[in-house]
N, C-alpha and C positions, 0 to 999 in steps of 0.2 A: 258223857263223855264220848261213849263207844257211839251211841247214834249219831253224835256231831261229827264223829270222824267220818263215820260212813255215809252220810249225808254228804259230807264235803266232797269225797271220791266220787259220789255217784254224780254229783252235779260238773265234777271236774272231767268226768268222761268223755259226752261231746265235744267238749274243748280240746281235750289231746286227739279226738278221733278226727276232729277236722285237720291237724297237722299233717296226717298221713297223707303222704303224696304219692299216687301210682303212675310211674312214665310208662306209657303204652310207646315204644318205638316200632316203626315200621320194621319188618323184614327186609335183609339185605337184596339188593337186587340180582339178579339168577343171572348169571356170566354165560354168553352164549357166543360160540364161534361163529359167526357169519361171514365171515372175510374168507377170500381167496388167496392162496399164498404162490407166489410164481417160482419156478425153477428152473435151471438150464443144467445137463449134464452130458454125458456121454460115455461110450463103452468099447472094449476092444473083446474080440472072441476068436474062437474055431469052430469053423463048421467041419462035422465030422466026414462026412460022405464027399461033399466038394474037396475035402482037406486043403481050404483057404481059410485065410483070416477076413475076417469082418469087421468093419467099424461103424459105430452109429453116434448120431447127436440126435438130443430131444430138446424141447422146450414146452413147458406146460404148467400147471397150477394144480396146489393140493386144495380140494373142494372143502367147503363145510359140512358136507353130507359124513354120516357113519351109518353104516348097518351093521347090528348085531356085534358093535367092536370092530368092525373094519372100515379104514375111512378110506377114503375113495380119491385119486389122483385120475388128472385127464391132461394127456400129453399128444402133441404131433412127434414124429419122430421121420429121420433121413437117416439112409444105410450106405454102406459099399461094399462090394465083394466081386469074386470072379468065379468063373466054375469053366475051367477047361475043357474038361471032361464032356460037357454037353454038347461039343461041338466034335467032338474025333468021330461021329458017324460021317462027319460032311467034310472032313478034313482029308485032301489027297495024302498018298503017302510021299513022305518027304516034305510037307508042308506046315504050316505054322497056324495056330487060330488063337484069338482073343476075345474073350464076352465078361463085359462088366453088368453087373446089376445095382442097381439102386433103387432099392425099395423105400416107399414113402406110407408110413400108416397113420393112422388117427388109433389111440390106444387107452384103454382104463385099467388102470390097477388100482387093487384092493390090500390095504396092510394092516397087519394085527401086531400089535405090541406083544412081544414076548417077555421079555425083562429089561429092566435099564434103558438103553440106548439099541438094543436088539429086536428085530421086528420082522417077521414072514410076508411076503408080498406074493400075491398070483394076479394076473390079467390075461387081457390079450387085444388084438388089435385087427383092423381090415386096412386095405390099400390097394396099391397099385406101384409096380415096379417097372423102371426104364431099363430096357433090356438092349446092350449096342454089343455088335457080335461083327467080327472080324476074319475071314480066313484067307490064306494066301497059299498059292500053289502054284505049280508049271507057268510061273512066270506073271500071274495075275492075281489080282487080290479081289474079294467080294465083301460088300459091307451092308449090313442091314439093323433095323433096330424096331423096335415095338414096345407096347407098354402090356402088362400083362397082371390080372387078378393075383394079390397077395393078402394071404393071411396068417396070422401068429397068437400064440398061445407062451405064457411065459410064468416061471414062479424061481422064487430064491428068497435070500435073506438079504435082510441089508441093517448094516451098523451107523446107527446117528452120531457122528464123534461130538457135535453140538447143534446149535440151534440154525447153523448155515450149511453145515456139510455134511455129506452121507455119503458112505462107501456100500456098494453091493455087488453081488455074486450070486449068477442062477445059471438056469438053463431056459433056452426056448426052442420050440417047434415052428419051423417056418415051412409056409406053403407056397409055391409059385405055380402060378398057369403055367403052361407053354405056350412059346410065340408061337407067331404065324411061319417060321420059317420051317421050311421041309426037314424033316429029320431030326429036328431040336427038341429036346426034353430036360427040361430043368426041375421036374421031380418038388422032393418036400428035404429039408434036412433038419437037423438038432445041433444048436449052438450052444456052447458052454461061453460065457462071458464073465467079466468084470468090469466095474463101471465105476465113477463119480460123479455125484450131483451136490450143485449149490442150489441154496434156497435163500429167496432175499423178499 
């Protein structure tokens, strides 16, 4: 009897083994961010040496590139400010002057997430500034304009309110080459700023 039961079990084993089904599912696809996300934004700030306000507008894109946890964005930026002190040396006594600076730069920004929506950023840019100067005195007015080399580096903190809205604040060092006007020196300055960016 025992031998019959044992023999029946042995004969049934291959049949049971054949009903076992092994399912090999392919691994899930790797998700990669290979798209560019466009953004526009602007900032307002104060130049310490010039003692003037400065305003900027920017348009660019967040790239899919990441280096050691730092994401990369590229953008073009245009700004506007004044520097009346640069013309003091060539302004007659009792005269007046006005000088407008319009910097246009191409920039790279590196951003690293700190916690939640808070991140730190650093970057820099190169470009040129349009300089428009006007000096009046003794009943006459002289005007001149020029393009000068411009460079900047910047750093600060950004807070992403959601996927589309970012607020930021920081500082930047801006260098302006001197224009061809005699006796006019623009030098460099430090800007403290705050701004808003919209991603889409």
